[in-house]
ZADO-1210 file (C-alpha; in nm, 4 decimals, padded with zeros to 6 digits):
<atoms>
<atom x="-06.8324" y="-16.6562" z="-04.5041" code="MET" pos="1"/>
<atom x="-06.5064" y="-16.7703" z="-04.6641" code="ASP" pos="2"/>
<atom x="-06.1855" y="-16.6776" z="-04.4836" code="ALA" pos="3"/>
<atom x="-05.8816" y="-16.5131" z="-04.6356" code="GLN" pos="4"/>
<atom x="-05.5561" y="-16.4907" z="-04.4458" code="PHE" pos="5"/>
<atom x="-05.2793" y="-16.2433" z="-04.3697" code="VAL" pos="6"/>
<atom x="-04.9624" y="-16.3372" z="-04.1818" code="GLU" pos="7"/>
<atom x="-04.8220" y="-16.1180" z="-03.9053" code="THR" pos="8"/>
<atom x="-04.4523" y="-16.0510" z="-03.8462" code="ALA" pos="9"/>
<atom x="-04.4521" y="-16.3037" z="-03.5608" code="ASP" pos="10"/>
<atom x="-04.5961" y="-16.5748" z="-03.7856" code="GLY" pos="11"/>
<atom x="-04.9603" y="-16.5676" z="-03.6779" code="ARG" pos="12"/>
<atom x="-05.2486" y="-16.5998" z="-03.9226" code="ALA" pos="13"/>
<atom x="-05.5251" y="-16.3410" z="-03.9203" code="LEU" pos="14"/>
<atom x="-05.8490" y="-16.4528" z="-04.0850" code="ALA" pos="15"/>
<atom x="-06.0630" y="-16.1918" z="-04.2560" code="TRP" pos="16"/>
<atom x="-06.3659" y="-16.1730" z="-04.4818" code="SER" pos="17"/>
<atom x="-06.5659" y="-15.8968" z="-04.6409" code="GLU" pos="18"/>
<atom x="-06.9366" y="-15.8284" z="-04.6856" code="VAL" pos="19"/>
<atom x="-07.1428" y="-15.5404" z="-04.8159" code="GLY" pos="20"/>
<atom x="-07.0389" y="-15.3388" z="-05.1209" code="ASP" pos="21"/>
<atom x="-06.6981" y="-15.4734" z="-05.2246" code="VAL" pos="22"/>
<atom x="-06.6346" y="-15.1530" z="-05.4214" code="GLY" pos="23"/>
<atom x="-06.7484" y="-14.9240" z="-05.1434" code="GLY" pos="24"/>
<atom x="-06.5851" y="-14.7227" z="-04.8663" code="SER" pos="25"/>
<atom x="-06.3633" y="-14.9516" z="-04.6553" code="PRO" pos="26"/>
<atom x="-06.4662" y="-15.0042" z="-04.2933" code="VAL" pos="27"/>
<atom x="-06.3121" y="-15.2510" z="-04.0460" code="VAL" pos="28"/>
<atom x="-06.5698" y="-15.4360" z="-03.8366" code="TRP" pos="29"/>
<atom x="-06.4636" y="-15.5345" z="-03.4824" code="CYS" pos="30"/>
<atom x="-06.6818" y="-15.8280" z="-03.3805" code="HIS" pos="31"/>
<atom x="-06.8552" y="-15.8744" z="-03.0479" code="GLY" pos="32"/>
<atom x="-06.7596" y="-16.0876" z="-02.7514" code="GLY" pos="33"/>
<atom x="-06.8553" y="-16.4572" z="-02.7537" code="LEU" pos="34"/>
<atom x="-06.8453" y="-16.4172" z="-03.1307" code="SER" pos="35"/>
<atom x="-06.6194" y="-16.3894" z="-03.4326" code="GLY" pos="36"/>
<atom x="-06.5824" y="-16.2228" z="-03.7684" code="ARG" pos="37"/>
<atom x="-06.8940" y="-16.3864" z="-03.9120" code="THR" pos="38"/>
<atom x="-07.1222" y="-16.1779" z="-03.6876" code="ASP" pos="39"/>
<atom x="-07.0707" y="-15.9095" z="-03.9544" code="ALA" pos="40"/>
<atom x="-07.3554" y="-16.0921" z="-04.1289" code="SER" pos="41"/>
<atom x="-07.5882" y="-15.8945" z="-03.9005" code="PHE" pos="42"/>
<atom x="-07.4478" y="-15.5751" z="-04.0541" code="ALA" pos="43"/>
<atom x="-07.4153" y="-15.6896" z="-04.4165" code="ALA" pos="44"/>
<atom x="-07.7431" y="-15.5503" z="-04.5474" code="ARG" pos="45"/>
<atom x="-07.6868" y="-15.2096" z="-04.3874" code="GLY" pos="46"/>
<atom x="-07.3317" y="-15.1946" z="-04.5212" code="ALA" pos="47"/>
<atom x="-07.4480" y="-15.2838" z="-04.8709" code="GLN" pos="48"/>
<atom x="-07.7195" y="-15.0170" z="-04.8642" code="SER" pos="49"/>
<atom x="-07.4739" y="-14.7524" z="-04.7441" code="ALA" pos="50"/>
<atom x="-07.2063" y="-14.8393" z="-05.0013" code="GLY" pos="51"/>
<atom x="-06.9632" y="-14.9778" z="-04.7428" code="VAL" pos="52"/>
<atom x="-06.7053" y="-15.2509" z="-04.7925" code="ARG" pos="53"/>
<atom x="-06.7105" y="-15.4153" z="-04.4501" code="LEU" pos="54"/>
<atom x="-06.3857" y="-15.5948" z="-04.3642" code="ILE" pos="55"/>
<atom x="-06.4275" y="-15.8290" z="-04.0693" code="THR" pos="56"/>
<atom x="-06.1380" y="-15.9979" z="-03.8887" code="ILE" pos="57"/>
<atom x="-06.1253" y="-16.2752" z="-03.6277" code="ASP" pos="58"/>
<atom x="-05.9369" y="-16.1610" z="-03.3208" code="ARG" pos="59"/>
<atom x="-05.6446" y="-16.3864" z="-03.2135" code="PRO" pos="60"/>
<atom x="-05.7481" y="-16.7324" z="-03.0969" code="GLY" pos="61"/>
<atom x="-06.1024" y="-16.6837" z="-03.2242" code="ILE" pos="62"/>
<atom x="-06.2408" y="-16.8605" z="-03.5311" code="GLY" pos="63"/>
<atom x="-05.9629" y="-16.8994" z="-03.7859" code="ASP" pos="64"/>
<atom x="-05.7049" y="-16.6566" z="-03.6398" code="SER" pos="65"/>
<atom x="-05.3995" y="-16.7832" z="-03.4507" code="THR" pos="66"/>
<atom x="-05.4001" y="-16.7277" z="-03.0763" code="ARG" pos="67"/>
<atom x="-05.1821" y="-16.4584" z="-02.9187" code="ARG" pos="68"/>
<atom x="-05.1453" y="-16.5251" z="-02.5458" code="LYS" pos="69"/>
<atom x="-05.1498" y="-16.2259" z="-02.3128" code="GLY" pos="70"/>
<atom x="-05.2900" y="-15.9880" z="-02.5749" code="ARG" pos="71"/>
<atom x="-05.4374" y="-15.6551" z="-02.4713" code="SER" pos="72"/>
<atom x="-05.7116" y="-15.4501" z="-02.6327" code="VAL" pos="73"/>
<atom x="-05.4549" y="-15.2045" z="-02.7688" code="SER" pos="74"/>
<atom x="-05.2658" y="-15.4902" z="-02.9395" code="ASP" pos="75"/>
<atom x="-05.5615" y="-15.5255" z="-03.1752" code="TRP" pos="76"/>
<atom x="-05.4656" y="-15.2048" z="-03.3541" code="ALA" pos="77"/>
<atom x="-05.1374" y="-15.3668" z="-03.4602" code="ASP" pos="78"/>
<atom x="-05.3240" y="-15.6590" z="-03.6163" code="ASP" pos="79"/>
<atom x="-05.5657" y="-15.4275" z="-03.7960" code="VAL" pos="80"/>
<atom x="-05.2668" y="-15.2388" z="-03.9344" code="ARG" pos="81"/>
<atom x="-05.1303" y="-15.5647" z="-04.0784" code="VAL" pos="82"/>
<atom x="-05.4584" y="-15.6429" z="-04.2562" code="VAL" pos="83"/>
<atom x="-05.5006" y="-15.2845" z="-04.3779" code="ALA" pos="84"/>
<atom x="-05.1461" y="-15.2847" z="-04.5172" code="ASP" pos="85"/>
<atom x="-05.2079" y="-15.6146" z="-04.6953" code="ALA" pos="86"/>
<atom x="-05.5244" y="-15.4735" z="-04.8524" code="LEU" pos="87"/>
<atom x="-05.3593" y="-15.1452" z="-04.9461" code="GLY" pos="88"/>
<atom x="-05.5918" y="-14.9352" z="-04.7299" code="LEU" pos="89"/>
<atom x="-05.4385" y="-14.6004" z="-04.6425" code="ASP" pos="90"/>
<atom x="-05.7549" y="-14.4801" z="-04.4691" code="HIS" pos="91"/>
<atom x="-06.0576" y="-14.6660" z="-04.3380" code="PHE" pos="92"/>
<atom x="-06.3405" y="-14.6391" z="-04.0877" code="GLY" pos="93"/>
<atom x="-06.3829" y="-14.8649" z="-03.7866" code="VAL" pos="94"/>
<atom x="-06.6952" y="-14.9952" z="-03.6185" code="VAL" pos="95"/>
<atom x="-06.7007" y="-15.2009" z="-03.2992" code="GLY" pos="96"/>
<atom x="-07.0029" y="-15.3907" z="-03.1736" code="TRP" pos="97"/>
<atom x="-07.0402" y="-15.4708" z="-02.8021" code="SER" pos="98"/>
<atom x="-06.7064" y="-15.6236" z="-02.6882" code="GLY" pos="99"/>
<atom x="-06.5658" y="-15.5073" z="-03.0209" code="GLY" pos="100"/>
<atom x="-06.6251" y="-15.1472" z="-02.9170" code="GLY" pos="101"/>
<atom x="-06.3055" y="-15.1272" z="-02.7090" code="PRO" pos="102"/>
<atom x="-06.1122" y="-15.2738" z="-03.0013" code="HIS" pos="103"/>
<atom x="-06.2478" y="-15.0134" z="-03.2438" code="ALA" pos="104"/>
<atom x="-06.1446" y="-14.7432" z="-02.9970" code="LEU" pos="105"/>
<atom x="-05.7949" y="-14.8953" z="-02.9807" code="ALA" pos="106"/>
<atom x="-05.7678" y="-14.8465" z="-03.3575" code="CYS" pos="107"/>
<atom x="-05.8803" y="-14.4858" z="-03.3217" code="THR" pos="108"/>
<atom x="-05.6263" y="-14.4231" z="-03.0467" code="ALA" pos="109"/>
<atom x="-05.3284" y="-14.5960" z="-03.2101" code="LYS" pos="110"/>
<atom x="-05.3965" y="-14.5518" z="-03.5822" code="LEU" pos="111"/>
<atom x="-05.5284" y="-14.1969" z="-03.5766" code="ALA" pos="112"/>
<atom x="-05.3497" y="-14.1076" z="-03.9001" code="GLU" pos="113"/>
<atom x="-05.5387" y="-14.3813" z="-04.0870" code="ARG" pos="114"/>
<atom x="-05.8780" y="-14.4100" z="-03.9179" code="VAL" pos="115"/>
<atom x="-06.1175" y="-14.1759" z="-04.0968" code="SER" pos="116"/>
<atom x="-06.4236" y="-14.2263" z="-03.8747" code="ALA" pos="117"/>
<atom x="-06.5232" y="-14.4378" z="-03.5758" code="THR" pos="118"/>
<atom x="-06.8464" y="-14.5790" z="-03.4377" code="ALA" pos="119"/>
<atom x="-06.9365" y="-14.8141" z="-03.1559" code="THR" pos="120"/>
<atom x="-07.2647" y="-15.0046" z="-03.1344" code="ILE" pos="121"/>
<atom x="-07.3642" y="-15.0982" z="-02.7812" code="GLY" pos="122"/>
<atom x="-06.9948" y="-15.0596" z="-02.7000" code="GLY" pos="123"/>
<atom x="-06.8529" y="-15.1560" z="-02.3622" code="MET" pos="124"/>
<atom x="-06.6764" y="-14.9182" z="-02.1251" code="GLU" pos="125"/>
<atom x="-06.3690" y="-15.0099" z="-01.9160" code="PRO" pos="126"/>
<atom x="-06.4609" y="-15.2410" z="-01.6279" code="VAL" pos="127"/>
<atom x="-06.2706" y="-15.0821" z="-01.3415" code="ARG" pos="128"/>
<atom x="-06.4976" y="-15.1565" z="-01.0448" code="THR" pos="129"/>
<atom x="-06.7489" y="-15.4112" z="-00.9259" code="ARG" pos="130"/>
<atom x="-07.0196" y="-15.1540" z="-00.9993" code="ALA" pos="131"/>
<atom x="-06.9029" y="-15.1340" z="-01.3620" code="ASP" pos="132"/>
<atom x="-06.9323" y="-15.5108" z="-01.3911" code="ARG" pos="133"/>
<atom x="-07.2738" y="-15.5233" z="-01.2235" code="LYS" pos="134"/>
<atom x="-07.3983" y="-15.2596" z="-01.4693" code="ALA" pos="135"/>
<atom x="-07.3616" y="-15.5094" z="-01.7553" code="LEU" pos="136"/>
<atom x="-07.6900" y="-15.6703" z="-01.8489" code="GLY" pos="137"/>
<atom x="-07.5763" y="-16.0193" z="-01.9496" code="LEU" pos="138"/>
<atom x="-07.5115" y="-16.2671" z="-01.6705" code="ARG" pos="139"/>
<atom x="-07.2481" y="-16.4353" z="-01.8881" code="ALA" pos="140"/>
<atom x="-07.0508" y="-16.1098" z="-01.9097" code="ASP" pos="141"/>
<atom x="-07.0758" y="-16.0420" z="-01.5371" code="ARG" pos="142"/>
<atom x="-06.9429" y="-16.3909" z="-01.4623" code="LEU" pos="143"/>
<atom x="-06.6841" y="-16.4344" z="-01.7366" code="LEU" pos="144"/>
<atom x="-06.5024" y="-16.1028" z="-01.6907" code="ILE" pos="145"/>
<atom x="-06.3674" y="-16.1732" z="-01.3403" code="PRO" pos="146"/>
<atom x="-06.3216" y="-16.5469" z="-01.3992" code="ILE" pos="147"/>
<atom x="-06.1278" y="-16.4889" z="-01.7217" code="ALA" pos="148"/>
<atom x="-05.8885" y="-16.2622" z="-01.5322" code="ARG" pos="149"/>
<atom x="-05.8441" y="-16.4673" z="-01.2153" code="HIS" pos="150"/>
<atom x="-05.9284" y="-16.8288" z="-01.3070" code="ALA" pos="151"/>
<atom x="-05.9064" y="-16.8661" z="-01.6848" code="PRO" pos="152"/>
<atom x="-05.9126" y="-17.2458" z="-01.6597" code="TRP" pos="153"/>
<atom x="-06.2575" y="-17.2227" z="-01.5007" code="LEU" pos="154"/>
<atom x="-06.3789" y="-16.9861" z="-01.7727" code="ALA" pos="155"/>
<atom x="-06.2550" y="-17.2277" z="-02.0389" code="ARG" pos="156"/>
<atom x="-06.4359" y="-17.5176" z="-01.8690" code="THR" pos="157"/>
<atom x="-06.7640" y="-17.3259" z="-01.8494" code="ALA" pos="158"/>
<atom x="-06.7466" y="-17.2065" z="-02.2091" code="LEU" pos="159"/>
<atom x="-06.6514" y="-17.5498" z="-02.3415" code="ALA" pos="160"/>
<atom x="-06.9634" y="-17.6945" z="-02.1773" code="ALA" pos="161"/>
<atom x="-07.1838" y="-17.4335" z="-02.3434" code="SER" pos="162"/>
<atom x="-07.0463" y="-17.5172" z="-02.6886" code="THR" pos="163"/>
<atom x="-07.1829" y="-17.8700" z="-02.6575" code="ARG" pos="164"/>
<atom x="-07.5419" y="-17.7433" z="-02.6631" code="LEU" pos="165"/>
<atom x="-07.7362" y="-17.7715" z="-02.9870" code="SER" pos="166"/>
<atom x="-07.7810" y="-17.4530" z="-03.1930" code="PRO" pos="167"/>
<atom x="-08.1503" y="-17.4551" z="-03.0996" code="GLU" pos="168"/>
<atom x="-08.0680" y="-17.4681" z="-02.7272" code="ARG" pos="169"/>
<atom x="-07.7953" y="-17.2052" z="-02.7632" code="GLN" pos="170"/>
<atom x="-08.0448" y="-16.9722" z="-02.9297" code="LYS" pos="171"/>
<atom x="-08.3009" y="-17.0225" z="-02.6508" code="ARG" pos="172"/>
<atom x="-08.0380" y="-16.9550" z="-02.3851" code="VAL" pos="173"/>
<atom x="-07.9083" y="-16.6464" z="-02.5668" code="ALA" pos="174"/>
<atom x="-08.2509" y="-16.4901" z="-02.6117" code="LEU" pos="175"/>
<atom x="-08.3191" y="-16.5021" z="-02.2375" code="ARG" pos="176"/>
<atom x="-08.0606" y="-16.2333" z="-02.1763" code="GLY" pos="177"/>
<atom x="-08.1808" y="-15.9876" z="-02.4381" code="PHE" pos="178"/>
<atom x="-08.4591" y="-15.7314" z="-02.4382" code="SER" pos="179"/>
<atom x="-08.7977" y="-15.7632" z="-02.6038" code="GLU" pos="180"/>
<atom x="-08.6682" y="-15.5355" z="-02.8816" code="ALA" pos="181"/>
<atom x="-08.3905" y="-15.7867" z="-02.9567" code="ASP" pos="182"/>
<atom x="-08.6148" y="-16.0919" z="-02.9262" code="ARG" pos="183"/>
<atom x="-08.8495" y="-15.9324" z="-03.1789" code="ARG" pos="184"/>
<atom x="-08.5768" y="-15.9257" z="-03.4478" code="VAL" pos="185"/>
<atom x="-08.3963" y="-16.2469" z="-03.3485" code="LEU" pos="186"/>
<atom x="-08.6754" y="-16.4953" z="-03.2836" code="GLU" pos="187"/>
<atom x="-08.7793" y="-16.5202" z="-03.6527" code="PRO" pos="188"/>
<atom x="-08.4218" y="-16.6089" z="-03.7550" code="LEU" pos="189"/>
<atom x="-08.3023" y="-16.9719" z="-03.7718" code="PRO" pos="190"/>
<atom x="-08.0727" y="-17.0818" z="-03.4862" code="PRO" pos="191"/>
<atom x="-07.7674" y="-17.0899" z="-03.7143" code="GLU" pos="192"/>
<atom x="-07.8202" y="-16.7243" z="-03.8050" code="ALA" pos="193"/>
<atom x="-07.8431" y="-16.6217" z="-03.4394" code="VAL" pos="194"/>
<atom x="-07.5624" y="-16.8303" z="-03.2833" code="VAL" pos="195"/>
<atom x="-07.3637" y="-16.9434" z="-03.5875" code="GLY" pos="196"/>
<atom x="-07.0923" y="-16.6860" z="-03.5287" code="SER" pos="197"/>
<atom x="-07.0512" y="-16.7982" z="-03.1671" code="SER" pos="198"/>
<atom x="-07.0191" y="-17.1584" z="-03.2819" code="ILE" pos="199"/>
<atom x="-06.7594" y="-17.0657" z="-03.5457" code="ALA" pos="200"/>
<atom x="-06.5665" y="-16.8530" z="-03.2949" code="ALA" pos="201"/>
<atom x="-06.5290" y="-17.1489" z="-03.0593" code="ALA" pos="202"/>
<atom x="-06.4464" y="-17.4042" z="-03.3304" code="ALA" pos="203"/>
<atom x="-06.0703" y="-17.4122" z="-03.2518" code="PRO" pos="204"/>
<atom x="-06.1415" y="-17.4131" z="-02.8763" code="GLY" pos="205"/>
<atom x="-06.2481" y="-17.1458" z="-02.6307" code="VAL" pos="206"/>
<atom x="-05.9081" y="-17.0197" z="-02.5106" code="ALA" pos="207"/>
<atom x="-05.9196" y="-16.7208" z="-02.7472" code="GLY" pos="208"/>
<atom x="-06.2640" y="-16.6220" z="-02.6240" code="ILE" pos="209"/>
<atom x="-06.1367" y="-16.6296" z="-02.2658" code="VAL" pos="210"/>
<atom x="-05.8399" y="-16.4152" z="-02.3767" code="ASP" pos="211"/>
<atom x="-06.0929" y="-16.1733" z="-02.5248" code="ASP" pos="212"/>
<atom x="-06.2849" y="-16.1407" z="-02.1993" code="TYR" pos="213"/>
<atom x="-05.9658" y="-16.0957" z="-02.0006" code="ARG" pos="214"/>
<atom x="-05.8590" y="-15.8179" z="-02.2394" code="ALA" pos="215"/>
<atom x="-06.1757" y="-15.6084" z="-02.2733" code="PHE" pos="216"/>
<atom x="-06.2784" y="-15.6867" z="-01.9140" code="GLY" pos="217"/>
<atom x="-05.9528" y="-15.5380" z="-01.7872" code="SER" pos="218"/>
<atom x="-05.9458" y="-15.1907" z="-01.6303" code="PRO" pos="219"/>
<atom x="-05.6465" y="-15.1122" z="-01.8528" code="ASP" pos="220"/>
<atom x="-05.7002" y="-15.1307" z="-02.2279" code="TRP" pos="221"/>
<atom x="-05.3542" y="-14.9899" z="-02.3042" code="GLY" pos="222"/>
<atom x="-05.4856" y="-14.6406" z="-02.3809" code="PHE" pos="223"/>
<atom x="-05.7082" y="-14.3838" z="-02.2131" code="GLU" pos="224"/>
<atom x="-06.0460" y="-14.2781" z="-02.3481" code="LEU" pos="225"/>
<atom x="-05.9432" y="-13.9195" z="-02.2808" code="SER" pos="226"/>
<atom x="-05.6541" y="-13.9611" z="-02.5272" code="ASP" pos="227"/>
<atom x="-05.8700" y="-14.0637" z="-02.8265" code="ILE" pos="228"/>
<atom x="-05.8190" y="-13.7825" z="-03.0783" code="PRO" pos="229"/>
<atom x="-06.0918" y="-13.8315" z="-03.3350" code="GLY" pos="230"/>
<atom x="-06.4676" y="-13.8025" z="-03.3095" code="PRO" pos="231"/>
<atom x="-06.6480" y="-14.1214" z="-03.2057" code="VAL" pos="232"/>
<atom x="-07.0178" y="-14.1803" z="-03.2606" code="ARG" pos="233"/>
<atom x="-07.1549" y="-14.4117" z="-02.9901" code="CYS" pos="234"/>
<atom x="-07.4716" y="-14.5838" z="-03.1134" code="TRP" pos="235"/>
<atom x="-07.6886" y="-14.7155" z="-02.8337" code="GLN" pos="236"/>
<atom x="-08.0238" y="-14.8921" z="-02.8372" code="GLY" pos="237"/>
<atom x="-08.2578" y="-14.7401" z="-02.5842" code="GLN" pos="238"/>
<atom x="-08.3895" y="-15.0905" z="-02.5102" code="GLU" pos="239"/>
<atom x="-08.0477" y="-15.2576" z="-02.4896" code="ASP" pos="240"/>
<atom x="-08.0504" y="-15.4962" z="-02.1941" code="ALA" pos="241"/>
<atom x="-07.7020" y="-15.6363" z="-02.2633" code="ALA" pos="242"/>
<atom x="-07.5089" y="-15.3076" z="-02.2557" code="VAL" pos="243"/>
<atom x="-07.7616" y="-15.0670" z="-02.1028" code="PRO" pos="244"/>
<atom x="-07.7945" y="-14.7052" z="-02.2217" code="PRO" pos="245"/>
<atom x="-07.6239" y="-14.5689" z="-01.9091" code="ALA" pos="246"/>
<atom x="-07.3017" y="-14.7344" z="-02.0269" code="ILE" pos="247"/>
<atom x="-07.3325" y="-14.5754" z="-02.3701" code="GLY" pos="248"/>
<atom x="-07.3831" y="-14.2340" z="-02.2106" code="ARG" pos="249"/>
<atom x="-07.0761" y="-14.2733" z="-01.9900" code="ARG" pos="250"/>
<atom x="-06.8661" y="-14.3995" z="-02.2801" code="LEU" pos="251"/>
<atom x="-06.9603" y="-14.1084" z="-02.5055" code="ALA" pos="252"/>
<atom x="-06.9023" y="-13.8647" z="-02.2206" code="GLY" pos="253"/>
<atom x="-06.5533" y="-14.0002" z="-02.1469" code="ALA" pos="254"/>
<atom x="-06.4310" y="-13.9511" z="-02.5052" code="ILE" pos="255"/>
<atom x="-06.3403" y="-13.5860" z="-02.5739" code="PRO" pos="256"/>
<atom x="-06.5221" y="-13.5851" z="-02.9083" code="ARG" pos="257"/>
<atom x="-06.7691" y="-13.8602" z="-02.8297" code="GLY" pos="258"/>
<atom x="-07.1308" y="-13.8266" z="-02.9361" code="GLU" pos="259"/>
<atom x="-07.4193" y="-14.0457" z="-02.8224" code="LEU" pos="260"/>
<atom x="-07.6688" y="-14.1678" z="-03.0836" code="GLU" pos="261"/>
<atom x="-07.9612" y="-14.3085" z="-02.8829" code="LEU" pos="262"/>
<atom x="-08.1985" y="-14.5185" z="-03.0953" code="VAL" pos="263"/>
<atom x="-08.5549" y="-14.5572" z="-02.9585" code="PRO" pos="264"/>
<atom x="-08.7165" y="-14.9026" z="-02.9587" code="ASP" pos="265"/>
<atom x="-08.3841" y="-15.0717" z="-03.0483" code="ALA" pos="266"/>
<atom x="-08.1755" y="-15.3182" z="-02.8519" code="GLY" pos="267"/>
<atom x="-07.8266" y="-15.4632" z="-02.8677" code="HIS" pos="268"/>
<atom x="-07.8819" y="-15.5869" z="-03.2235" code="PHE" pos="269"/>
<atom x="-07.9806" y="-15.2434" z="-03.3540" code="LEU" pos="270"/>
<atom x="-07.7522" y="-15.2940" z="-03.6557" code="VAL" pos="271"/>
<atom x="-08.0058" y="-15.5405" z="-03.7996" code="LEU" pos="272"/>
<atom x="-08.2645" y="-15.2658" z="-03.8496" code="GLU" pos="273"/>
<atom x="-08.0526" y="-14.9506" z="-03.8352" code="HIS" pos="274"/>
<atom x="-07.7305" y="-15.0621" z="-04.0024" code="GLY" pos="275"/>
<atom x="-07.7811" y="-14.8351" z="-04.3002" code="GLN" pos="276"/>
<atom x="-07.8107" y="-14.5361" z="-04.0656" code="ASP" pos="277"/>
<atom x="-07.4920" y="-14.6351" z="-03.8817" code="VAL" pos="278"/>
<atom x="-07.2842" y="-14.6819" z="-04.1964" code="PHE" pos="279"/>
<atom x="-07.4246" y="-14.3857" z="-04.3865" code="THR" pos="280"/>
<atom x="-07.3379" y="-14.1600" z="-04.0942" code="ARG" pos="281"/>
<atom x="-06.9915" y="-14.3154" z="-04.0718" code="LEU" pos="282"/>
<atom x="-06.9235" y="-14.2395" z="-04.4396" code="VAL" pos="283"/>
<atom x="-07.0467" y="-13.8846" z="-04.3865" code="THR" pos="284"/>
<atom x="-06.8235" y="-13.8419" z="-04.0822" code="ASP" pos="285"/>
<atom x="-06.5251" y="-13.9729" z="-04.2792" code="ALA" pos="286"/>
<atom x="-06.5704" y="-13.7077" z="-04.5457" code="SER" pos="287"/>
<atom x="-06.6259" y="-13.4199" z="-04.3015" code="ALA" pos="288"/>
</atoms>
């Protein structure tokens, strides 16, 4: 997935790519945690089928985007504005997957005049208590969130060690944390298709990934869910072991116009099989 670049006012480079229908309705894709912009490949077929131009951007310090130390979740909306301005997009939808969910919500909260529709897919909620952290299904998330906040050097050391594993080993390790529904759709894929985005995200080093965990694992995202003005459709796999359905229910319930879309027999990677449903509904919501 070739990168194109936009420069911010403070001289940083933001790397972006696009997949799906290049002449379709513009939607910004907010990638997951431990990942980068190329995880939009999981959503490409659904976007194409729904007539969506999916614009995917590396967050600072991840993949090909320049690091921004001390960034918050809400800061992401400023970077999305820069890319949208460069592409001449007055209005666009946003979708956030997993750890990208908070970042999509930041766009909705801060760019309300431009965001036409919003969806999260297995989106995370604010991690305010130990119980919130323990509710997360992935051991890596439960460990990295507090370490990234209190001992980032240790988080960087642990992540750097994991990047030295072969793609085959990384795939085996990743699949252990996911549900049977996710293993069913991921096991047939080659290792590079499953973990390639994680490898690309860590290519410049893992500091940006640690920044990401510190930001979305913080109790303060820089905005309140109760202040999000627009409707948000929260897609949630009923068999999601990474971000369990209870989190999706709480997230949808905390947003004034949040609506839960519970998908039976689907896991965290529901976009692989239900992407067309997600994007078709997003386009419909945008025109409502």
